[in-house]
C-alpha positions, 0 to 999 in steps of 0.5 A: 408641371407648374400649372398642375402643382398650382392647381393641386395647391389651390385645391388643398387650400380650398379643402382646408377649413378657414380660421373662423370656421374652425372657431365657429365649429368648436363654439357650437360643439361646446354649446356656447353662443356668440354673445357668451364668447363676446362677453368673455372676450370683452368684444362686440358681438359683431366682431365675433360674427365677422371672425366666424364668417371669415370677414376680416377688414382689410384696413384692420391691422394684422396684429389686432386680427391675430390677437382676436383669433388667439383670444377666441382660440383660447376661449374655446380650447383650440390650438392657436397655431392651427387657427393662425396657420389657417389664417395664413393660408387663407390669404384674406388678411394681412399676414405680416406684422405691421408697426403699430400706429398711435391713434390713442384717444388719451393723447387727444384727451390730454391735449384737450385737458391741457387747453382747458387748464390753460384757459382756466388759469388765464381766466383766474389770472384775469380775475385776480388782476381785476380784483387787485385793481379794484382793491387798489382803487378803493384804497386810493379813494379811502386815502383821498377821503382821509386826506380831505377830512384832515385838510378840512379839520386843519382849515377849520382850526386855522379859521378859528385861530384867525377869528381869535383876536390878538392882544391889540384887538383885545385892548381895542375891544375892551375900550369899545366895551367900556364906551358901549357900557357907558352909553346904555347907562347914560341912556338909561339915566335919561330914560329914568329922568324922563319917566320921573318927569312924566310921572310927576306931570301925571301926578300933578294933572291928577291933583288938578283934576281932583281939585276941580272935580272930586267926584271924577277924580275918585273914579279915575285915580284907581284906573290910572293907578292900576295901569301904572302897576301893570306897566311897572310889572311888565317892565319888571318881567320883560328884563327877566325874560330876556336876561342873560347871566354869565359866570366865568370860571376861567378867562374867556373872550366874549361877544354878545349882540342883540337882535338890533345888532347892538353889542351888549358886551365884548372883550376878555372876562376874568375868572370869577367875574359875572355878567348880567345882560338884557336887550332885544332877543335873539342874542348872538353869543360868541365864546372863545373858551366855552369850557370856562363859562356857565350861562343862564338865559331867562333863568334857564341854564344853557348847555355848553357841554357839547363844546370841547376845549379849544373850540369857539362856541357860536350860540343864538339865544333863544 
């Protein structure tokens, strides 16, 4: 009996149409194509083809299969219960609802984005750190440069202060200056007496020559006089070309040396004094307070505007 009932049930099941066949017949009766159904359901056309051929994937979750069949049945106006009953009796698909498994691409995308964001933040932190270190090093270098320049200025001021003579040194320099001024005077006097003696001797010689031979004297005397005049003009012009004139508006310590190393003048000069010097150029001039001195060399003014107050001026003329 049981065998006959099973055979009859299998015959009834084979006579009942399958779910895909029902949907396919309805679609063809409506005159629709598989592509039109696929476009309406937002599915691939291959999915529609497999449904109509009753080829349900064994690894596909039954919930998806039933959902596709429901959507297809609503699209062609077929009762979804008839289609699902045909699916249940076909035995080719999973009839029991299975628990949905999460294979969401969104989760993977979020993980990927999270890793990218972490990497981006790490790179940003590294860049900020490197920039901070670079800025700090530049600040340190600027500070060192300022400190070194300040120390250089302080050293220069100390050197200038050390080079400024004390009162005892000034008194010694003043006595030396008096001695130096006296010595050129004596030497100049000796030179003048020698020049006078030479001139008188030359004059006596000329007189003797004129007495012995008048004709020769008349021809030689003008030449001698011309040479004397040239020598005297040169002697008068040379001191003017080498003359150094200094006018003092305030007290100032000075030192002037010529090319031979001789000290022409040194010591403290008072306000209102003036000084005329001549010697072998070039001159080496040191002024303790250049702002209180006006100076001319060879009748040309010397510019001292570049030397500020409190700064020692060291000048070579010309």
